[in-house]
C-alpha positions, 0 to 999 in steps of 0.5 A: 500500500502507498501511504501518505504520512503527514508530519512523518518527519516528527517524533511519532510520525517518523516511527510510524513511517519506520514501522510501515517500511518494515511491513513492506508499505511504500511511504511518502512523508509530507512535512514542513520541517518546522518541528520534524527532521529530514534525518528522521525520514528513513529510506526508502520513504520519500520526503516532500517538504511542504505544508499540509495547509498548502493546497498546491503541495497536496495536489502535487502529492496526490497526483504523483505519489499514487496514495492509497491511504493517509496517516495524518499526524501533522499538527501544532501540539504544544499545550502552553502555546495553544493557550496564548495563540489559539488562532494558529492552532485552529488554522493549522489543525483544522483548516489544514486538516480539512484541506487534506480531506478535500484533496483525498476526496478529489483523488479517490483516497478514502482511508485516513488514520488520525492522530488525536489526543487525550487532551480532548477529555480535559480534566477527567471525571473518572480514571482510567479514562474510557473513550465515552468519557465526557469531552471538555478540552481545557486548551485550544490544542485539545479543542482543535483535535476534538473538532477534527474528530467531528469533521471526520465523522461528518465526512464518513457519513456524507462521503464514505470516508473511512477513518480511525482516530487515536487519542494518544496519552504520553508517547515516549521512548525510542527505537534503535534508529529514531528518537525524540528531538523537539525544539524546544523540547517540552516533553518530560522524559527527554527533558529529564534525561537531558539533565542526566547528560548535563545538557540542562542544569535541572528539570522543571516540575510544573506544580507541586500542589495538585491533589495527587499522591506527591503533588505533581501531575500524573500521566500515562506513558506509552512506548512510541513503537506501541503507538506505531503498531496500533496505526498499522493494525488500524490501517488493515482494519479501517474498512470494518471499524470506520468511525471508531476512536481508540485511546492509546495508553498503558492504563497506569499513571506515574507522577512527574516526581515518580518519572524522575525517580525511575530516570535516576535508576536508569541513568545511575545518578541524581537528577536536580529538580526545579519546582515551578508554578502550574502551567495553564491548561495542564490536567491533574491526572490522565490515565487511559483505558485501552480496553477498546483497542485491545478488544477490537484491534487486538492491540497490546503494548509490548513495552508497558513498563516505564523503566523499559520506555525510559531505557530506550529513550536513554540509549537513543539520547546517549547516541544522539546527544545533540539530536538529529543533524548535529 
């Protein structure tokens, strides 16, 4: 199958591309390289440098690449930025997504796997969170993703678009070849490990007065390879399961301070901490129920332990202390 991966030079997108190639698929990556890296696109995938909001670029890709299906991962994703610049998030995550769907319709491509987010739930009323949990985003990033899920369902009903959406919790870890290199880096695990590499003086802990067991936020971490495996299963089964939405997480939560303790065991040393005020838009606890994905997709995390996730990230970061391209 010829698969278009938007955002395929980014963290999750590059690992999804790697897994698609391993399974024998042909891959075209569309990425504007604002957050992605040319070096993260493995051969023989073809990289088209361009923006999903550019209709001419989309037209060129669909005309010449013979696309059969799309994995849509291109998006602005920083919660804090989405609170101060919602215009950009709604433009890139909605306008760009609608343009992509319209290009798919024009060229007879009717299968899409969409990267959504646990941020659609807002502050959870119960945990672990199931897919039918009330949706109440508390930042424009989560709102934009929820809106696009709704748009996808209207395209399914009106035009026969086949889709599956995944609500990620906290993707983390690395493969042997690919890892996490955001600039700026906002994710917890790489920031913790950068301190261990003496790239930063301390790791910031945002909020110590949350109603949790140690006062810091609690999150559910899922290995990026397990996220990629779910996408391959969805690609095979989108026809029979079109319109379904799945959480991707391990079903176990770790506080920020607990993550730091696990990292200290992995690296064999102390990691200095700086305590900071809460960040706007951060929910207290996010823990997934992935029972639906297990039952309907046959998906099961292969790397459920935080220690193994941390170790894979640490191996990659030691081999790439300056990230890609340096």
